[in-house]
ChimeraX commands (.cxc) that place a marker at each C-alpha (Angstrom):
marker #1 position -68.92,16.31,203.66 radius 0.5
marker #1 position -70.37,13.27,201.96 radius 0.5
marker #1 position -68.30,10.89,204.10 radius 0.5
marker #1 position -69.50,12.63,207.28 radius 0.5
marker #1 position -73.09,12.25,206.13 radius 0.5
marker #1 position -72.55,8.57,205.27 radius 0.5
marker #1 position -70.91,7.89,208.65 radius 0.5
marker #1 position -73.80,9.60,210.44 radius 0.5
marker #1 position -76.33,7.56,208.44 radius 0.5
marker #1 position -74.47,4.33,209.17 radius 0.5
marker #1 position -74.31,5.11,212.90 radius 0.5
marker #1 position -78.02,5.97,212.96 radius 0.5
marker #1 position -78.86,2.72,211.17 radius 0.5
marker #1 position -76.83,0.69,213.65 radius 0.5
marker #1 position -78.54,2.37,216.59 radius 0.5
marker #1 position -82.00,1.79,215.12 radius 0.5
marker #1 position -81.22,-1.90,214.63 radius 0.5
marker #1 position -79.87,-2.18,218.17 radius 0.5
marker #1 position -82.90,-0.38,219.61 radius 0.5
marker #1 position -85.39,-2.57,217.75 radius 0.5
marker #1 position -87.15,-4.87,220.24 radius 0.5
marker #1 position -86.21,-8.54,220.16 radius 0.5
marker #1 position -89.86,-9.50,219.65 radius 0.5
marker #1 position -90.09,-7.43,216.45 radius 0.5
marker #1 position -86.94,-8.96,215.04 radius 0.5
marker #1 position -88.20,-12.47,215.80 radius 0.5
marker #1 position -91.67,-11.68,214.40 radius 0.5
marker #1 position -90.04,-10.57,211.14 radius 0.5
marker #1 position -88.09,-13.82,211.09 radius 0.5
marker #1 position -91.23,-15.91,211.70 radius 0.5
marker #1 position -92.93,-14.21,208.75 radius 0.5
marker #1 position -90.16,-15.35,206.42 radius 0.5
marker #1 position -90.27,-19.02,207.45 radius 0.5
marker #1 position -91.00,-21.30,204.47 radius 0.5
marker #1 position -94.40,-22.96,204.38 radius 0.5
marker #1 position -93.16,-26.56,204.34 radius 0.5
marker #1 position -90.13,-26.88,206.60 radius 0.5
marker #1 position -86.78,-25.45,207.61 radius 0.5
marker #1 position -83.50,-26.86,208.87 radius 0.5
marker #1 position -81.56,-25.56,211.83 radius 0.5
marker #1 position -78.77,-24.65,209.41 radius 0.5
marker #1 position -81.16,-22.36,207.52 radius 0.5
marker #1 position -82.35,-20.77,210.77 radius 0.5
marker #1 position -78.77,-20.03,211.79 radius 0.5
marker #1 position -78.15,-18.45,208.38 radius 0.5
marker #1 position -81.24,-16.25,208.69 radius 0.5
marker #1 position -80.19,-14.80,212.06 radius 0.5
marker #1 position -76.51,-14.55,211.19 radius 0.5
marker #1 position -76.36,-10.76,211.36 radius 0.5
marker #1 position -78.37,-10.57,214.59 radius 0.5
marker #1 position -76.30,-13.08,216.52 radius 0.5
marker #1 position -76.82,-16.33,218.35 radius 0.5
marker #1 position -78.67,-14.75,221.27 radius 0.5
marker #1 position -81.55,-13.87,218.94 radius 0.5
marker #1 position -81.57,-17.49,217.80 radius 0.5
marker #1 position -81.58,-18.64,221.44 radius 0.5
marker #1 position -84.62,-16.47,222.18 radius 0.5
marker #1 position -86.37,-17.81,219.08 radius 0.5
marker #1 position -85.70,-21.47,219.92 radius 0.5
marker #1 position -86.98,-21.15,223.48 radius 0.5
marker #1 position -90.35,-19.70,222.42 radius 0.5
marker #1 position -91.62,-23.11,221.37 radius 0.5
marker #1 position -91.40,-24.36,224.97 radius 0.5
marker #1 position -93.54,-21.59,226.46 radius 0.5
marker #1 position -96.75,-23.22,225.23 radius 0.5
marker #1 position -98.09,-26.73,226.02 radius 0.5
marker #1 position -97.87,-27.85,222.39 radius 0.5
marker #1 position -95.89,-30.89,221.29 radius 0.5
marker #1 position -94.00,-30.66,217.98 radius 0.5
marker #1 position -92.11,-33.89,217.19 radius 0.5
marker #1 position -88.34,-33.50,217.08 radius 0.5
marker #1 position -88.24,-29.91,218.31 radius 0.5
marker #1 position -87.22,-30.56,221.92 radius 0.5
marker #1 position -84.08,-32.51,221.04 radius 0.5
marker #1 position -82.99,-30.35,218.10 radius 0.5
marker #1 position -83.67,-26.94,219.66 radius 0.5
marker #1 position -82.40,-27.92,223.11 radius 0.5
marker #1 position -79.15,-29.27,221.66 radius 0.5
marker #1 position -78.73,-26.15,219.51 radius 0.5
marker #1 position -79.08,-23.84,222.54 radius 0.5
marker #1 position -76.59,-25.98,224.45 radius 0.5
marker #1 position -74.05,-25.71,221.62 radius 0.5
marker #1 position -74.65,-21.95,221.34 radius 0.5
marker #1 position -73.81,-21.60,225.04 radius 0.5
marker #1 position -70.67,-23.72,224.60 radius 0.5
marker #1 position -69.52,-21.69,221.58 radius 0.5
marker #1 position -70.00,-18.45,223.52 radius 0.5
marker #1 position -68.25,-19.80,226.61 radius 0.5
marker #1 position -65.16,-20.90,224.70 radius 0.5
marker #1 position -65.41,-18.13,222.10 radius 0.5
marker #1 position -65.40,-20.59,219.24 radius 0.5
marker #1 position -67.39,-20.69,216.02 radius 0.5
marker #1 position -70.70,-22.46,216.46 radius 0.5
marker #1 position -70.46,-26.15,215.58 radius 0.5
marker #1 position -73.55,-28.33,215.28 radius 0.5
marker #1 position -73.54,-32.02,214.25 radius 0.5
marker #1 position -74.83,-32.59,210.72 radius 0.5
marker #1 position -77.58,-34.92,212.00 radius 0.5
marker #1 position -79.10,-32.05,213.99 radius 0.5
marker #1 position -78.08,-29.23,211.69 radius 0.5
marker #1 position -79.84,-30.66,208.64 radius 0.5
marker #1 position -82.91,-32.15,210.33 radius 0.5
marker #1 position -86.04,-30.62,208.80 radius 0.5
marker #1 position -88.51,-29.03,211.24 radius 0.5
marker #1 position -92.04,-28.73,209.90 radius 0.5
marker #1 position -93.12,-25.08,209.95 radius 0.5
marker #1 position -96.85,-25.68,209.49 radius 0.5
marker #1 position -97.18,-26.29,213.24 radius 0.5
marker #1 position -94.11,-24.31,214.25 radius 0.5
marker #1 position -95.17,-20.92,212.88 radius 0.5
marker #1 position -98.50,-20.57,214.79 radius 0.5
marker #1 position -96.81,-21.75,218.01 radius 0.5
marker #1 position -94.10,-19.11,217.64 radius 0.5
marker #1 position -96.66,-16.40,216.97 radius 0.5
marker #1 position -98.61,-17.27,220.12 radius 0.5
marker #1 position -95.42,-17.48,222.18 radius 0.5
marker #1 position -94.37,-14.00,221.03 radius 0.5
marker #1 position -96.98,-12.61,223.43 radius 0.5
marker #1 position -95.00,-14.08,226.32 radius 0.5
marker #1 position -91.76,-12.75,224.89 radius 0.5
marker #1 position -93.27,-9.27,224.81 radius 0.5
marker #1 position -94.21,-9.54,228.49 radius 0.5
marker #1 position -90.67,-10.57,229.42 radius 0.5
marker #1 position -89.28,-7.88,227.13 radius 0.5
marker #1 position -91.23,-5.17,228.96 radius 0.5
marker #1 position -89.29,-6.01,232.12 radius 0.5
marker #1 position -85.98,-5.28,230.40 radius 0.5
marker #1 position -84.16,-1.94,230.62 radius 0.5
marker #1 position -80.68,-1.45,229.18 radius 0.5
marker #1 position -77.64,-0.92,231.41 radius 0.5
marker #1 position -79.02,-2.03,234.78 radius 0.5
marker #1 position -76.69,-3.74,237.29 radius 0.5
marker #1 position -73.91,-3.47,234.73 radius 0.5
marker #1 position -71.43,-5.60,236.68 radius 0.5
marker #1 position -73.67,-8.60,236.00 radius 0.5
marker #1 position -73.15,-8.20,232.24 radius 0.5
marker #1 position -69.50,-7.11,232.36 radius 0.5
marker #1 position -66.75,-8.85,230.43 radius 0.5
marker #1 position -64.41,-11.28,232.17 radius 0.5
marker #1 position -65.55,-13.69,234.89 radius 0.5
marker #1 position -69.21,-12.58,234.72 radius 0.5
marker #1 position -69.27,-13.18,230.99 radius 0.5
marker #1 position -68.12,-16.77,231.57 radius 0.5
marker #1 position -70.70,-17.22,234.32 radius 0.5
marker #1 position -73.50,-15.90,232.11 radius 0.5
marker #1 position -72.56,-18.24,229.27 radius 0.5
marker #1 position -72.35,-21.15,231.73 radius 0.5
marker #1 position -75.88,-20.22,232.86 radius 0.5
marker #1 position -77.05,-20.49,229.25 radius 0.5
marker #1 position -75.55,-23.99,229.11 radius 0.5
marker #1 position -77.23,-24.93,232.39 radius 0.5
marker #1 position -80.59,-23.68,231.11 radius 0.5
marker #1 position -80.21,-25.72,227.92 radius 0.5
marker #1 position -79.35,-28.87,229.90 radius 0.5
marker #1 position -82.40,-28.34,232.12 radius 0.5
marker #1 position -84.52,-27.84,229.00 radius 0.5
marker #1 position -83.37,-31.21,227.65 radius 0.5
marker #1 position -84.14,-33.14,230.83 radius 0.5
marker #1 position -86.56,-36.04,230.20 radius 0.5
marker #1 position -89.58,-34.48,231.92 radius 0.5
marker #1 position -91.31,-33.29,228.75 radius 0.5
marker #1 position -94.73,-34.74,229.62 radius 0.5
marker #1 position -94.80,-33.07,233.06 radius 0.5
marker #1 position -96.37,-29.57,233.22 radius 0.5
marker #1 position -93.93,-26.62,233.28 radius 0.5
marker #1 position -90.88,-28.89,232.93 radius 0.5
marker #1 position -89.97,-27.13,229.68 radius 0.5
marker #1 position -91.50,-23.76,230.56 radius 0.5
marker #1 position -89.28,-22.96,233.57 radius 0.5
marker #1 position -85.94,-23.46,231.78 radius 0.5
marker #1 position -87.30,-21.74,228.65 radius 0.5
marker #1 position -88.18,-18.66,230.70 radius 0.5
marker #1 position -84.69,-18.73,232.24 radius 0.5
marker #1 position -83.09,-18.86,228.81 radius 0.5
marker #1 position -85.29,-16.04,227.53 radius 0.5
marker #1 position -84.35,-13.81,230.46 radius 0.5
marker #1 position -80.67,-14.58,229.93 radius 0.5
marker #1 position -80.81,-14.00,226.17 radius 0.5
marker #1 position -82.70,-10.71,226.45 radius 0.5
marker #1 position -80.54,-9.59,229.37 radius 0.5
marker #1 position -77.33,-10.22,227.44 radius 0.5
marker #1 position -78.71,-8.59,224.29 radius 0.5
marker #1 position -79.87,-5.49,226.19 radius 0.5
marker #1 position -76.94,-5.49,228.63 radius 0.5
marker #1 position -79.56,-5.66,231.40 radius 0.5
marker #1 position -78.26,-7.21,234.62 radius 0.5
marker #1 position -81.76,-7.40,236.11 radius 0.5
marker #1 position -82.96,-9.74,233.33 radius 0.5
marker #1 position -79.79,-11.80,233.71 radius 0.5
marker #1 position -80.46,-12.06,237.46 radius 0.5
marker #1 position -84.03,-13.19,236.73 radius 0.5
marker #1 position -82.54,-15.83,234.44 radius 0.5
marker #1 position -80.39,-17.10,237.34 radius 0.5
marker #1 position -83.43,-17.20,239.62 radius 0.5
marker #1 position -85.45,-19.10,236.98 radius 0.5
marker #1 position -82.64,-21.65,236.62 radius 0.5
marker #1 position -82.62,-22.19,240.39 radius 0.5
marker #1 position -86.42,-22.47,240.43 radius 0.5
marker #1 position -86.19,-25.11,237.68 radius 0.5
marker #1 position -83.64,-27.12,239.66 radius 0.5
marker #1 position -85.86,-26.97,242.75 radius 0.5
marker #1 position -88.89,-28.01,240.71 radius 0.5
marker #1 position -87.03,-30.96,239.18 radius 0.5
marker #1 position -85.78,-31.93,242.63 radius 0.5
marker #1 position -89.36,-32.04,243.88 radius 0.5
marker #1 position -90.39,-34.13,240.86 radius 0.5
marker #1 position -87.56,-36.61,241.39 radius 0.5
marker #1 position -88.14,-36.75,245.15 radius 0.5
marker #1 position -91.88,-37.20,244.70 radius 0.5
marker #1 position -91.34,-39.86,242.06 radius 0.5
marker #1 position -88.99,-41.71,244.42 radius 0.5
marker #1 position -91.57,-41.66,247.20 radius 0.5
marker #1 position -94.28,-42.98,244.87 radius 0.5
marker #1 position -91.98,-45.72,243.58 radius 0.5
marker #1 position -91.07,-46.72,247.15 radius 0.5
marker #1 position -94.76,-46.81,248.14 radius 0.5
marker #1 position -95.69,-48.95,245.14 radius 0.5
marker #1 position -92.75,-51.28,245.75 radius 0.5
marker #1 position -93.71,-51.57,249.42 radius 0.5
marker #1 position -97.26,-52.54,248.56 radius 0.5
marker #1 position -96.16,-55.07,245.96 radius 0.5
marker #1 position -93.71,-56.74,248.29 radius 0.5
marker #1 position -95.83,-56.36,251.43 radius 0.5
marker link #1:1,2 radius 0.2
marker link #1:2,3 radius 0.2
marker link #1:3,4 radius 0.2
marker link #1:4,5 radius 0.2
marker link #1:5,6 radius 0.2
marker link #1:6,7 radius 0.2
marker link #1:7,8 radius 0.2
marker link #1:8,9 radius 0.2
marker link #1:9,10 radius 0.2
marker link #1:10,11 radius 0.2
marker link #1:11,12 radius 0.2
marker link #1:12,13 radius 0.2
marker link #1:13,14 radius 0.2
marker link #1:14,15 radius 0.2
marker link #1:15,16 radius 0.2
marker link #1:16,17 radius 0.2
marker link #1:17,18 radius 0.2
marker link #1:18,19 radius 0.2
marker link #1:19,20 radius 0.2
marker link #1:20,21 radius 0.2
marker link #1:21,22 radius 0.2
marker link #1:22,23 radius 0.2
marker link #1:23,24 radius 0.2
marker link #1:24,25 radius 0.2
marker link #1:25,26 radius 0.2
marker link #1:26,27 radius 0.2
marker link #1:27,28 radius 0.2
marker link #1:28,29 radius 0.2
marker link #1:29,30 radius 0.2
marker link #1:30,31 radius 0.2
marker link #1:31,32 radius 0.2
marker link #1:32,33 radius 0.2
marker link #1:33,34 radius 0.2
marker link #1:34,35 radius 0.2
marker link #1:35,36 radius 0.2
marker link #1:36,37 radius 0.2
marker link #1:37,38 radius 0.2
marker link #1:38,39 radius 0.2
marker link #1:39,40 radius 0.2
marker link #1:40,41 radius 0.2
marker link #1:41,42 radius 0.2
marker link #1:42,43 radius 0.2
marker link #1:43,44 radius 0.2
marker link #1:44,45 radius 0.2
marker link #1:45,46 radius 0.2
marker link #1:46,47 radius 0.2
marker link #1:47,48 radius 0.2
marker link #1:48,49 radius 0.2
marker link #1:49,50 radius 0.2
marker link #1:50,51 radius 0.2
marker link #1:51,52 radius 0.2
marker link #1:52,53 radius 0.2
marker link #1:53,54 radius 0.2
marker link #1:54,55 radius 0.2
marker link #1:55,56 radius 0.2
marker link #1:56,57 radius 0.2
marker link #1:57,58 radius 0.2
marker link #1:58,59 radius 0.2
marker link #1:59,60 radius 0.2
marker link #1:60,61 radius 0.2
marker link #1:61,62 radius 0.2
marker link #1:62,63 radius 0.2
marker link #1:63,64 radius 0.2
marker link #1:64,65 radius 0.2
marker link #1:65,66 radius 0.2
marker link #1:66,67 radius 0.2
marker link #1:67,68 radius 0.2
marker link #1:68,69 radius 0.2
marker link #1:69,70 radius 0.2
marker link #1:70,71 radius 0.2
marker link #1:71,72 radius 0.2
marker link #1:72,73 radius 0.2
marker link #1:73,74 radius 0.2
marker link #1:74,75 radius 0.2
marker link #1:75,76 radius 0.2
marker link #1:76,77 radius 0.2
marker link #1:77,78 radius 0.2
marker link #1:78,79 radius 0.2
marker link #1:79,80 radius 0.2
marker link #1:80,81 radius 0.2
marker link #1:81,82 radius 0.2
marker link #1:82,83 radius 0.2
marker link #1:83,84 radius 0.2
marker link #1:84,85 radius 0.2
marker link #1:85,86 radius 0.2
marker link #1:86,87 radius 0.2
marker link #1:87,88 radius 0.2
marker link #1:88,89 radius 0.2
marker link #1:89,90 radius 0.2
marker link #1:90,91 radius 0.2
marker link #1:91,92 radius 0.2
marker link #1:92,93 radius 0.2
marker link #1:93,94 radius 0.2
marker link #1:94,95 radius 0.2
marker link #1:95,96 radius 0.2
marker link #1:96,97 radius 0.2
marker link #1:97,98 radius 0.2
marker link #1:98,99 radius 0.2
marker link #1:99,100 radius 0.2
marker link #1:100,101 radius 0.2
marker link #1:101,102 radius 0.2
marker link #1:102,103 radius 0.2
marker link #1:103,104 radius 0.2
marker link #1:104,105 radius 0.2
marker link #1:105,106 radius 0.2
marker link #1:106,107 radius 0.2
marker link #1:107,108 radius 0.2
marker link #1:108,109 radius 0.2
marker link #1:109,110 radius 0.2
marker link #1:110,111 radius 0.2
marker link #1:111,112 radius 0.2
marker link #1:112,113 radius 0.2
marker link #1:113,114 radius 0.2
marker link #1:114,115 radius 0.2
marker link #1:115,116 radius 0.2
marker link #1:116,117 radius 0.2
marker link #1:117,118 radius 0.2
marker link #1:118,119 radius 0.2
marker link #1:119,120 radius 0.2
marker link #1:120,121 radius 0.2
marker link #1:121,122 radius 0.2
marker link #1:122,123 radius 0.2
marker link #1:123,124 radius 0.2
marker link #1:124,125 radius 0.2
marker link #1:125,126 radius 0.2
marker link #1:126,127 radius 0.2
marker link #1:127,128 radius 0.2
marker link #1:128,129 radius 0.2
marker link #1:129,130 radius 0.2
marker link #1:130,131 radius 0.2
marker link #1:131,132 radius 0.2
marker link #1:132,133 radius 0.2
marker link #1:133,134 radius 0.2
marker link #1:134,135 radius 0.2
marker link #1:135,136 radius 0.2
marker link #1:136,137 radius 0.2
marker link #1:137,138 radius 0.2
marker link #1:138,139 radius 0.2
marker link #1:139,140 radius 0.2
marker link #1:140,141 radius 0.2
marker link #1:141,142 radius 0.2
marker link #1:142,143 radius 0.2
marker link #1:143,144 radius 0.2
marker link #1:144,145 radius 0.2
marker link #1:145,146 radius 0.2
marker link #1:146,147 radius 0.2
marker link #1:147,148 radius 0.2
marker link #1:148,149 radius 0.2
marker link #1:149,150 radius 0.2
marker link #1:150,151 radius 0.2
marker link #1:151,152 radius 0.2
marker link #1:152,153 radius 0.2
marker link #1:153,154 radius 0.2
marker link #1:154,155 radius 0.2
marker link #1:155,156 radius 0.2
marker link #1:156,157 radius 0.2
marker link #1:157,158 radius 0.2
marker link #1:158,159 radius 0.2
marker link #1:159,160 radius 0.2
marker link #1:160,161 radius 0.2
marker link #1:161,162 radius 0.2
marker link #1:162,163 radius 0.2
marker link #1:163,164 radius 0.2
marker link #1:164,165 radius 0.2
marker link #1:165,166 radius 0.2
marker link #1:166,167 radius 0.2
marker link #1:167,168 radius 0.2
marker link #1:168,169 radius 0.2
marker link #1:169,170 radius 0.2
marker link #1:170,171 radius 0.2
marker link #1:171,172 radius 0.2
marker link #1:172,173 radius 0.2
marker link #1:173,174 radius 0.2
marker link #1:174,175 radius 0.2
marker link #1:175,176 radius 0.2
marker link #1:176,177 radius 0.2
marker link #1:177,178 radius 0.2
marker link #1:178,179 radius 0.2
marker link #1:179,180 radius 0.2
marker link #1:180,181 radius 0.2
marker link #1:181,182 radius 0.2
marker link #1:182,183 radius 0.2
marker link #1:183,184 radius 0.2
marker link #1:184,185 radius 0.2
marker link #1:185,186 radius 0.2
marker link #1:186,187 radius 0.2
marker link #1:187,188 radius 0.2
marker link #1:188,189 radius 0.2
marker link #1:189,190 radius 0.2
marker link #1:190,191 radius 0.2
marker link #1:191,192 radius 0.2
marker link #1:192,193 radius 0.2
marker link #1:193,194 radius 0.2
marker link #1:194,195 radius 0.2
marker link #1:195,196 radius 0.2
marker link #1:196,197 radius 0.2
marker link #1:197,198 radius 0.2
marker link #1:198,199 radius 0.2
marker link #1:199,200 radius 0.2
marker link #1:200,201 radius 0.2
marker link #1:201,202 radius 0.2
marker link #1:202,203 radius 0.2
marker link #1:203,204 radius 0.2
marker link #1:204,205 radius 0.2
marker link #1:205,206 radius 0.2
marker link #1:206,207 radius 0.2
marker link #1:207,208 radius 0.2
marker link #1:208,209 radius 0.2
marker link #1:209,210 radius 0.2
marker link #1:210,211 radius 0.2
marker link #1:211,212 radius 0.2
marker link #1:212,213 radius 0.2
marker link #1:213,214 radius 0.2
marker link #1:214,215 radius 0.2
marker link #1:215,216 radius 0.2
marker link #1:216,217 radius 0.2
marker link #1:217,218 radius 0.2
marker link #1:218,219 radius 0.2
marker link #1:219,220 radius 0.2
marker link #1:220,221 radius 0.2
marker link #1:221,222 radius 0.2
marker link #1:222,223 radius 0.2
view
């Protein structure tokens, strides 16, 4: 009788943890950040039980707001890329020591994360579990979804940081993908694909426009 009760309690606890919104889990994590600084290694340890998708959602929040925090773009972008690679090849997450042990100041990081949580909540409201289930199925779709995470991370690391929305678009894509995979929601995953495509189009316009400007300037200088 006792074992049945314990099994029921354990099952209930697991369900309650699974049903807890991503934003609440990240908010709890933000509250526990040390006041001085934290390394990526420590962040990974703190989300160990929740999984790397929670960490992916957390790391993308910084890029939803037009605030520059030195060192964050390279460290967080590389971490998301390596998370996608580890998921794609089903290997344990490996991060170079130079990135893993780099200290990120939390004095500026914590308020940025708190403000960005509002945007996470808005994206989270769109999510509903078990929609378009074939998009979150195991097998080929699983590989495609993990490849999309890698693509989003690469787009996030592109050297357009000073241009408006250049970090926001890929960050939104990664958030949709992370939440969609956590909730098994194919609609959110699809929105992540669309956001990745929108980012590529946006970058294409930036590169094309920059080429036209450079050609015009060169023409005037040589004319």
